[in-house]
C-alpha positions as CSV (number, residue, x, y, z in Angstrom):
1,M,35.2,78.2,-62.0
2,N,39.0,77.8,-62.0
3,S,40.8,74.5,-62.3
4,K,41.7,74.3,-58.6
5,A,38.1,74.7,-57.6
6,C,37.0,72.0,-60.2
7,F,39.6,69.6,-58.8
8,L,38.3,70.1,-55.2
9,V,34.7,69.5,-56.3
10,V,35.5,66.3,-58.2
11,A,37.7,65.1,-55.3
12,G,34.9,65.7,-52.9
13,I,32.4,63.7,-55.0
14,F,34.8,60.7,-55.3
15,L,35.5,60.9,-51.5
16,S,31.8,60.9,-50.7
17,A,31.1,58.0,-53.1
18,W,34.0,56.1,-51.5
19,H,32.7,56.7,-48.0
20,D,29.2,55.7,-48.9
21,G,30.4,52.5,-50.6
22,H,32.5,51.5,-47.6
23,A,29.9,52.4,-45.1
24,Q,27.3,50.2,-46.9
25,V,25.7,47.5,-44.8
26,R,25.6,44.0,-46.4
27,R,22.2,42.4,-46.4
28,L,22.5,38.6,-45.9
29,T,19.7,36.1,-46.4
30,L,19.5,32.7,-44.7
31,D,20.9,31.1,-47.9
32,D,23.8,33.5,-47.9
33,V,24.7,32.7,-44.3
34,V,24.4,28.9,-44.9
35,S,26.6,29.1,-48.0
36,L,29.2,31.2,-46.2
37,A,29.3,28.7,-43.3
38,R,29.7,25.7,-45.6
39,A,32.5,27.5,-47.7
40,Q,34.6,29.3,-45.2
41,S,33.7,28.6,-41.6
42,P,36.4,27.0,-39.3
43,R,34.1,24.0,-38.8
44,S,33.9,23.4,-42.5
45,K,37.7,23.5,-42.8
46,Q,38.0,20.9,-40.1
47,V,35.5,18.7,-41.9
48,E,37.4,19.1,-45.2
49,T,40.7,18.2,-43.4
50,R,39.1,15.1,-41.9
51,K,37.7,14.0,-45.3
52,E,41.2,14.3,-46.8
53,N,42.7,12.4,-43.9
54,L,40.3,9.5,-44.4
55,Y,40.9,9.5,-48.1
56,W,44.7,9.0,-47.6
57,T,43.9,6.3,-44.9
58,Y,41.9,4.5,-47.6
59,R,44.7,4.9,-50.1
60,Y,47.2,3.4,-47.6
61,Y,44.9,0.4,-47.2
62,K,44.7,-0.1,-51.0
63,S,48.6,-0.1,-51.1
64,N,48.6,-3.3,-48.9
65,Y,47.5,-5.3,-52.0
66,N,50.0,-3.8,-54.4
67,P,53.4,-5.2,-55.1
68,Q,56.3,-3.6,-53.4
69,L,59.9,-3.3,-54.6
70,R,62.3,-3.2,-51.6
71,L,66.0,-2.6,-51.5
72,S,67.8,-3.4,-48.3
73,G,71.4,-4.0,-47.2
74,N,74.4,-2.8,-45.2
75,F,77.8,-1.6,-46.3
76,P,80.4,-1.7,-45.1
77,N,80.3,-3.6,-41.8
78,Y,83.7,-3.5,-40.3
79,S,84.9,-5.8,-37.5
80,Q,88.3,-6.6,-35.8
81,D,88.2,-9.3,-33.2
82,F,89.5,-12.8,-32.2
83,T,87.8,-15.9,-33.4
84,P,88.2,-19.5,-32.1
85,V,89.7,-21.9,-34.7
86,T,89.7,-25.6,-34.1
87,Q,93.1,-27.2,-34.8
88,P,93.7,-30.7,-36.3
89,D,94.5,-32.1,-32.9
90,G,91.2,-30.8,-31.5
91,S,92.6,-27.9,-29.6
92,I,91.2,-24.4,-30.1
93,E,93.4,-21.5,-31.0
94,F,92.2,-17.9,-31.0
95,R,93.3,-15.9,-34.1
96,S,92.9,-12.3,-34.8
97,R,90.5,-11.3,-37.6
98,Q,90.0,-8.0,-39.4
99,Q,87.4,-7.9,-42.1
100,T,84.6,-6.0,-43.7
101,N,81.4,-7.4,-45.1
102,S,78.6,-5.9,-47.2
103,A,75.2,-7.2,-48.3
104,L,72.6,-6.0,-50.7
105,T,69.1,-7.5,-51.4
106,L,66.5,-6.4,-54.0
107,G,63.1,-8.0,-53.6
108,L,59.7,-7.7,-55.3
109,Q,56.9,-8.7,-52.9
110,Q,53.2,-9.4,-53.7
111,P,50.6,-10.1,-51.0
112,I,48.1,-12.8,-51.8
113,P,44.7,-11.5,-50.4
114,W,42.8,-14.8,-50.9
115,T,45.2,-16.8,-48.6
116,G,47.0,-14.1,-46.6
117,G,50.4,-15.2,-47.8
118,V,53.2,-13.4,-49.5
119,I,55.1,-14.4,-52.7
120,S,58.4,-12.7,-53.5
121,M,61.2,-12.7,-56.0
122,N,64.6,-11.7,-54.7
123,T,68.2,-11.3,-55.7
124,S,71.1,-10.7,-53.3
125,V,74.8,-10.4,-53.1
126,F,77.2,-10.7,-50.1
127,V,80.9,-9.9,-50.0
128,V,83.6,-10.5,-47.3
129,D,87.0,-8.8,-47.4
130,D,89.6,-10.4,-45.1
131,I,91.9,-7.5,-44.7
132,E,94.7,-9.4,-42.8
133,R,94.9,-12.1,-45.4
134,D,94.0,-9.9,-48.4
135,V,91.3,-12.3,-49.5
136,V,87.9,-11.3,-51.0
137,N,85.0,-13.8,-51.2
138,W,81.7,-13.2,-52.9
139,S,78.4,-15.1,-52.6
140,G,75.0,-14.4,-53.8
141,V,71.6,-15.5,-55.0
142,P,71.0,-14.4,-58.6
143,M,67.4,-15.4,-58.4
144,N,65.1,-16.7,-55.7
145,I,61.3,-17.2,-55.5
146,R,59.8,-17.5,-52.1
147,L,56.4,-18.2,-50.6
148,D,55.4,-17.5,-47.0
149,Q,52.0,-18.8,-46.3
150,P,50.3,-18.8,-42.9
151,L,48.2,-22.0,-42.3
152,F,44.8,-21.9,-40.4
153,S,45.5,-18.4,-39.2
154,F,43.4,-15.2,-39.5
155,N,43.6,-13.6,-42.9
156,R,43.7,-9.8,-42.3
157,L,43.9,-9.0,-46.0
158,R,40.6,-10.9,-46.7
159,W,38.6,-9.2,-44.0
160,D,40.1,-5.7,-44.7
161,R,39.0,-6.1,-48.3
162,M,35.4,-6.4,-47.0
163,I,35.5,-3.8,-44.2
164,E,37.7,-0.9,-45.4
165,P,35.7,0.0,-48.5
166,L,32.6,0.2,-46.3
167,R,34.5,2.4,-43.8
168,Y,35.6,4.7,-46.6
169,E,32.2,4.9,-48.1
170,E,30.8,5.6,-44.7
171,S,33.3,8.5,-44.2
172,R,32.3,10.1,-47.5
173,R,28.6,10.1,-46.5
174,E,29.5,11.4,-43.0
175,Y,31.2,14.3,-44.7
176,V,27.9,15.3,-46.4
177,E,26.1,14.8,-43.1
178,E,28.7,17.0,-41.3
179,M,28.2,19.8,-43.9
180,E,24.4,19.6,-43.4
181,F,25.0,19.8,-39.6
182,I,27.0,23.0,-40.3
183,S,24.1,24.3,-42.3
184,R,21.8,23.6,-39.4
185,E,24.1,25.3,-36.9
186,A,24.3,28.3,-39.3
187,V,20.5,28.5,-39.1
188,S,20.6,28.6,-35.3
189,R,23.2,31.3,-35.3
190,F,21.2,33.2,-38.0
191,F,18.0,33.2,-36.1
192,A,19.8,34.1,-32.8
193,V,20.9,37.4,-34.6
194,M,17.5,37.8,-36.3
195,T,15.7,37.4,-32.9
196,S,18.0,40.0,-31.5
197,Q,17.3,42.3,-34.4
198,I,13.5,41.9,-33.9
199,N,13.9,42.4,-30.2
200,L,15.8,45.6,-30.7
201,Q,13.1,46.9,-33.2
202,I,10.4,46.0,-30.7
203,A,12.3,47.7,-27.8
204,E,12.9,50.9,-29.9
205,F,9.3,50.9,-31.0
206,N,8.1,50.5,-27.4
207,L,10.5,53.2,-26.2
208,A,9.1,55.7,-28.7
209,N,5.5,54.8,-27.9
210,N,6.1,54.8,-24.1
211,D,7.8,58.2,-24.4
212,T,4.8,59.6,-26.2
213,I,2.4,58.0,-23.7
214,Y,4.4,59.5,-20.8
215,K,4.1,62.9,-22.3
216,I,0.3,62.4,-22.8
217,E,-0.1,61.2,-19.2
218,Q,1.9,64.2,-18.0
219,G,-0.5,66.5,-19.8
220,R,-3.5,64.7,-18.4
221,Y,-2.0,64.8,-14.9
222,N,-1.5,68.5,-15.2
223,I,-5.1,69.1,-16.0
224,G,-6.3,66.7,-13.4
225,T,-7.8,64.0,-15.7
226,T,-5.4,61.2,-14.5
227,S,-3.9,60.1,-11.2
228,Q,-0.3,60.3,-10.0
229,D,-0.3,56.5,-9.7
230,K,-1.0,56.1,-13.4
231,L,1.6,58.7,-14.2
232,L,4.2,56.8,-12.1
233,Q,3.2,53.5,-13.8
234,V,3.8,55.0,-17.3
235,E,7.1,56.5,-16.1
236,L,8.2,53.1,-14.8
237,Q,7.2,51.6,-18.1
238,L,9.3,54.2,-19.9
239,L,12.4,53.4,-17.8
240,R,12.0,49.7,-18.5
241,S,11.8,50.4,-22.2
242,R,15.1,52.2,-22.0
243,Q,16.6,49.3,-20.2
244,D,15.1,46.9,-22.8
245,V,16.7,48.9,-25.6
246,A,20.2,48.7,-23.9
247,Q,19.8,45.0,-23.3
248,A,18.6,44.3,-26.9
249,K,21.6,46.2,-28.3
250,L,24.0,44.1,-26.1
251,D,22.3,40.8,-27.1
252,L,22.5,41.8,-30.8
253,E,26.2,42.5,-30.6
254,T,26.9,39.3,-28.7
255,N,24.9,37.2,-31.2
256,R,26.5,39.0,-34.2
257,L,29.9,38.2,-32.8
258,R,29.0,34.5,-32.4
259,L,27.7,34.4,-36.0
260,R,30.9,36.1,-37.3
261,S,33.1,33.6,-35.6
262,F,31.1,30.6,-36.8
263,V,30.7,31.8,-40.4
264,G,34.1,33.4,-40.8
265,L,33.2,37.0,-41.5
266,N,35.8,39.7,-40.8
267,D,35.1,42.2,-38.0
268,A,35.1,45.2,-40.4
269,E,32.2,43.9,-42.6
270,Q,28.8,45.2,-41.5
271,F,25.8,43.1,-42.2
272,E,22.1,43.0,-41.6
273,L,20.0,39.8,-41.8
274,V,16.9,39.4,-44.0
275,L,14.0,37.4,-42.6
276,P,13.3,34.3,-44.7
277,E,9.5,34.4,-44.9
278,E,9.2,32.4,-48.2
279,I,8.7,28.8,-47.2
280,P,9.5,26.0,-49.7
281,Q,6.5,23.9,-50.6
282,F,6.9,20.2,-51.0
283,D,5.3,16.9,-49.9
284,I,7.1,14.2,-47.9
285,S,5.9,10.6,-47.5
286,L,7.2,8.4,-44.7
287,D,8.1,5.6,-47.0
288,E,10.1,7.9,-49.3
289,A,12.0,9.4,-46.4
290,L,12.9,6.0,-45.0
291,D,14.0,4.8,-48.4
292,R,16.2,7.8,-49.0
293,A,17.7,7.4,-45.5
294,R,18.5,3.7,-46.0
295,T,20.0,4.4,-49.4
296,N,22.1,7.5,-48.5
297,R,22.9,7.6,-44.8
298,A,26.3,6.7,-43.4
299,D,24.6,4.9,-40.5
300,F,23.1,2.3,-42.8
301,I,26.6,1.5,-44.2
302,A,28.0,1.5,-40.6
303,F,25.5,-1.2,-39.6
304,E,27.0,-3.6,-42.1
305,R,30.6,-2.5,-41.3
306,R,30.0,-3.1,-37.5
307,R,28.7,-6.6,-38.2
308,L,31.7,-7.5,-40.3
309,E,34.1,-6.2,-37.7
310,A,32.4,-8.4,-35.1
311,E,32.6,-11.4,-37.4
312,S,36.3,-10.6,-38.0
313,Q,37.0,-10.6,-34.3
314,V,35.5,-14.1,-34.1
315,A,37.6,-15.3,-37.1
316,S,40.7,-13.8,-35.5
317,A,40.0,-15.6,-32.2
318,K,39.6,-18.9,-34.1
319,G,42.8,-18.3,-36.1
320,D,44.9,-17.6,-33.0
321,R,44.4,-21.1,-31.7
322,F,47.0,-22.5,-34.1
323,D,50.2,-20.8,-35.4
324,A,51.6,-22.5,-38.5
325,T,53.5,-21.2,-41.4
326,L,54.6,-22.8,-44.7
327,T,57.8,-21.4,-46.2
328,A,59.0,-22.6,-49.6
329,S,61.7,-21.2,-51.9
330,Y,63.5,-22.0,-55.1
331,G,66.4,-20.3,-56.6
332,L,70.0,-20.2,-57.7
333,N,73.1,-19.4,-55.7
334,N,76.9,-19.4,-56.1
335,S,80.1,-18.0,-54.6
336,G,83.6,-17.0,-55.8
337,S,86.5,-14.7,-55.5
338,A,85.0,-12.2,-57.9
339,L,81.5,-10.8,-58.4
340,S,81.2,-12.3,-61.8
341,D,81.7,-15.8,-60.3
342,V,78.4,-15.5,-58.5
343,Y,76.5,-15.2,-61.8
344,H,78.5,-17.9,-63.7
345,D,76.8,-21.3,-63.8
346,P,75.0,-20.9,-60.4
347,L,73.8,-23.9,-58.4
348,R,70.3,-24.8,-57.5
349,Q,69.0,-23.7,-54.1
350,Q,65.8,-25.2,-52.6
351,R,64.1,-24.8,-49.2
352,F,60.9,-26.1,-47.7
353,N,59.7,-25.7,-44.2
354,I,56.6,-25.8,-42.1
355,G,56.8,-24.2,-38.7
356,F,54.1,-24.5,-36.1
357,N,53.3,-23.4,-32.6
358,V,50.3,-25.3,-31.1
359,P,49.4,-25.0,-27.4
360,V,49.0,-28.4,-25.8
361,L,47.7,-27.1,-22.5
362,D,46.6,-23.5,-22.1
363,W,44.1,-23.8,-19.3
364,G,41.2,-22.6,-21.4
365,R,42.9,-19.5,-22.7
366,N,41.9,-19.9,-26.3
367,K,38.4,-21.1,-25.5
368,A,37.9,-18.0,-23.3
369,R,39.2,-15.7,-26.1
370,L,36.8,-17.3,-28.6
371,R,33.8,-17.2,-26.3
372,T,34.5,-13.5,-25.6
373,A,34.6,-12.8,-29.4
374,V,31.4,-14.7,-29.9
375,A,29.6,-12.9,-27.0
376,N,30.8,-9.5,-28.4
377,K,29.4,-10.4,-31.8
378,E,26.0,-11.3,-30.3
379,Y,26.0,-8.1,-28.3
380,T,26.9,-6.1,-31.4
381,D,24.0,-7.7,-33.3
382,Y,21.6,-6.7,-30.5
383,V,22.9,-3.1,-30.4
384,I,22.7,-2.8,-34.2
385,A,19.1,-4.1,-34.2
386,Q,18.2,-1.4,-31.6
387,D,20.1,1.2,-33.6
388,E,18.1,0.3,-36.7
389,V,14.9,0.8,-34.8
390,N,16.1,4.1,-33.5
391,F,17.3,5.0,-37.0
392,E,13.8,4.5,-38.5
393,Q,12.0,6.2,-35.5
394,E,14.1,9.3,-35.9
395,I,13.1,9.6,-39.5
396,L,9.4,9.0,-38.8
397,T,9.4,11.6,-36.0
398,Q,11.2,14.2,-38.1
399,V,8.8,13.8,-41.0
400,R,5.7,14.0,-38.8
401,Q,7.0,17.1,-37.0
402,F,7.9,18.8,-40.3
403,E,4.3,19.1,-41.5
404,M,3.2,20.4,-38.1
405,L,5.9,23.1,-38.2
406,R,4.8,24.3,-41.6
407,L,1.2,24.7,-40.2
408,Q,2.6,26.4,-37.1
409,I,4.2,29.1,-39.3
410,E,0.9,29.9,-41.0
411,I,-0.9,30.2,-37.6
412,T,1.8,32.3,-35.9
413,K,2.1,34.6,-38.9
414,K,-1.7,35.2,-38.8
415,A,-1.5,35.8,-35.1
416,D,1.3,38.3,-35.6
417,E,-0.8,40.3,-38.0
418,V,-3.9,40.2,-35.7
419,A,-1.9,41.2,-32.6
420,A,-0.3,44.1,-34.5
421,E,-3.8,45.3,-35.7
422,R,-5.3,44.9,-32.2
423,Y,-2.5,47.0,-30.7
424,N,-3.2,49.8,-33.3
425,V,-6.8,49.7,-32.3
426,A,-6.0,49.7,-28.6
427,Q,-3.5,52.6,-29.0
428,N,-6.2,54.7,-30.8
429,R,-8.7,54.0,-28.1
430,Y,-6.2,54.9,-25.5
431,L,-5.5,58.3,-27.1
432,I,-9.2,59.2,-27.0
433,G,-9.5,57.9,-23.5
434,R,-11.7,54.9,-24.1
435,I,-9.2,52.4,-22.4
436,D,-6.7,52.8,-19.6
437,I,-2.9,52.2,-19.7
438,T,-3.2,48.7,-18.3
439,N,-5.2,47.4,-21.3
440,L,-2.9,49.2,-23.7
441,N,0.1,47.4,-22.1
442,I,-1.7,44.1,-22.4
443,A,-2.2,44.7,-26.1
444,L,1.5,45.7,-26.4
445,T,2.7,42.5,-24.7
446,E,0.5,40.3,-26.9
447,K,1.8,42.1,-30.0
448,D,5.5,41.5,-29.0
449,D,4.9,37.9,-28.0
450,A,3.1,37.2,-31.3
451,K,6.1,38.6,-33.3
452,R,8.5,36.5,-31.3
453,S,6.4,33.4,-31.7
454,Y,6.4,33.9,-35.5
455,I,10.2,34.2,-35.5
456,L,10.5,31.1,-33.3
457,A,8.2,29.2,-35.7
458,L,10.4,30.2,-38.7
459,Q,13.5,29.1,-36.8
460,S,12.0,25.7,-35.9
461,F,10.9,25.1,-39.5
462,W,14.3,25.9,-41.0
463,Q,16.2,23.9,-38.4
464,A,13.9,20.9,-39.1
465,Y,14.4,21.4,-42.9
466,Y,18.2,21.0,-42.6
467,D,17.7,18.2,-40.0
468,L,15.6,16.4,-42.6
469,R,18.3,16.9,-45.3
470,R,21.0,15.6,-42.9
471,L,18.9,12.5,-41.9
472,T,18.1,11.5,-45.5
473,L,20.9,13.2,-47.5
474,Y,18.1,14.3,-49.9
475,D,16.7,17.8,-50.6
476,F,13.0,17.3,-51.0
477,A,12.5,21.0,-51.9
478,T,14.5,20.5,-55.2
479,G,14.2,16.7,-55.5
480,T,17.9,16.2,-55.7
481,P,20.1,13.8,-53.7
482,L,22.9,15.4,-51.6
483,Y,25.2,12.5,-52.0
484,V,25.7,10.4,-55.2
485,P,27.7,7.2,-54.8
486,D,30.4,6.7,-57.3
487,E,33.2,4.2,-57.9
488,L,35.8,4.2,-55.1
489,D,39.2,5.4,-56.0
């Protein structure tokens, strides 16, 4: 064999291997589909983004308690106008004025979460340049300590310190619950495709059988051992089988597309699903399921958060009845024709003020606002009490159904095996003429229904399994929690 022929043979082998590799169908188990949905589905990306958003919202809340260094000012501020000047004889003379002024303030502020006030340390400088008279004046505050303290008012910082950590912890548990909901939805999409696969297999099997039966009935009709009515019945059954195959193929492609779009598979990747017949074996007690749910679920955190929010609304309504603020400051200030004069032997500066705004007659406005907040709190307490009952009832119902679904799988699996064996017996009896086509069709229908019931039982079990994980945030199959609380950032 010459070198050219060898090259063609080798190239053909590699091309064939490449084609076989690219035409290979990927077999996906239920765990594969769930993992893909959690890792790359559009829904999981949305959940991840929401988690990050809530994280930065929590970080923003935390920054409210940290000191802030602020720099503010304006320069230059130019003005040219006329200003009234009082003369020694009491008359007023308007004189032109052209000047620039600039100001700069540097302040360090620290909120006081226990009282809701703010303490700050500031330094500032102010300069005025009288352009017409060529005079520059400087003034400034080298150092100033100031306290702004609301009196009898609602302390937002104090309540946020109790509510916001709960809200963030709730969001982190909701993230895990959302991921479990994605897993549950992936199970539904998986079994929609799996059911379509089984229906197509059933339809193709029935088509092949009905085609064989039609040929047998034709032969019997030709020799006069069967009637035309039975032959037409078998022909109609054959036509329906062809229609069932076409519909099953359409349903399979539709459900494949829905699974692709949810999981995030590309259109070029071919796949085939593997039926998950191995069922995890584990025991669940009602008390353990309730305990896991109370410990892990976001709803249980939300109950406490909602109570605190209602209490904060009452506190806010009480605080709004009076508006009083204490302002006190102590510092040093000075002025001069040069910047250095401001910081040379500055004078003491002190300020103290209490401002208040108290309604004398508001026609019951404050009372109505307070009563509304109290009524809302009572309503929230009643709603939470009912939600807690529903919370426990949902867990109890799910646990009781779970054991029934496991038993249902065993029953439907056995029924599937019995129905398949019965059909084989009926088919053999039909071939030897011991039963008619009607009894054979009954056995065929029972076989198909038993197979579909078994697939439906598997779907119900796996959906319940992931529902139980979502409701308790605990995997009873492996004995591991799905969420582990840790120290907040």
